[in-house]
N, C-alpha and C positions, 0 to 999 in steps of 0.2 A: 562289723565287717560286711562288705558287699559280696554278692555272689561270685564276682570275678576274683576277689581277694581270696575267698574260701577255696575256689578251684585252684588258683595258683599255689597257695600254701599246701593244698592237698597233693598236687603233683610233685612239689618239692619234697614233701615228707615221704611220698611213695618212692621216689627215686633214691633218696638217702637211705631209706629202710631197705630197699632192694640191694643197695651197695653194701650195707652192713651185713645183710644175710650172706651175700657172696663172700665177703671178707671173712666172716665168721666160719663159714664152711671151709674156706681155703686154709685158715690157720688152726682149725679144729676148736674154735671157741663157741661152745654152746650158748654162753651168755651173750656174746655179740650177735650171734644168729637170732636169738630170741628178742633182743633189743630191736634188731632190724625188722623182724616180723611185726612187733608191736608198733613200730613207727610207720610201717607200710599200712597197717590197719588204720592207724590214726589218719593217715593221708587219704585213704579211701573214704573214711567218714567225713572228712573235711570237703572232699569233692562232692559227696552226696548232699551235704548241707548246702553247698553252693548251687547245685542243680535244683534243689527244693526251693531255695530263695528265688532263683530265676523264674521258676514255674509260677510261684505265688505272685511275683511282680508282673509277669506276663498276663496272668489271669486278672489281676487288679486293673491293669492298663486296658484290657478289653472291656471290662465292666464300665470303667470310667468313660471310655470312648462311646459305648452304647448309650450311656446316660446323656452325654453331651449331644449325641445325635438325636435323641428323642426330646430334647428341650426346645 
């Protein structure tokens, strides 16, 4: 997966998780609320993975540019 895919899936999981938490609170379902919390955390991790991938790619691109410049 690319960084944008990770970020998009992360945002989606955070949104669905947040909705599940709200629904769980509204209907009094601790299980649904916990599932929502877990899904939201999964989404946050996916977004962080996407951010890290983007940072690594940017760093590699800068190094490659510097190498080409010095050749």
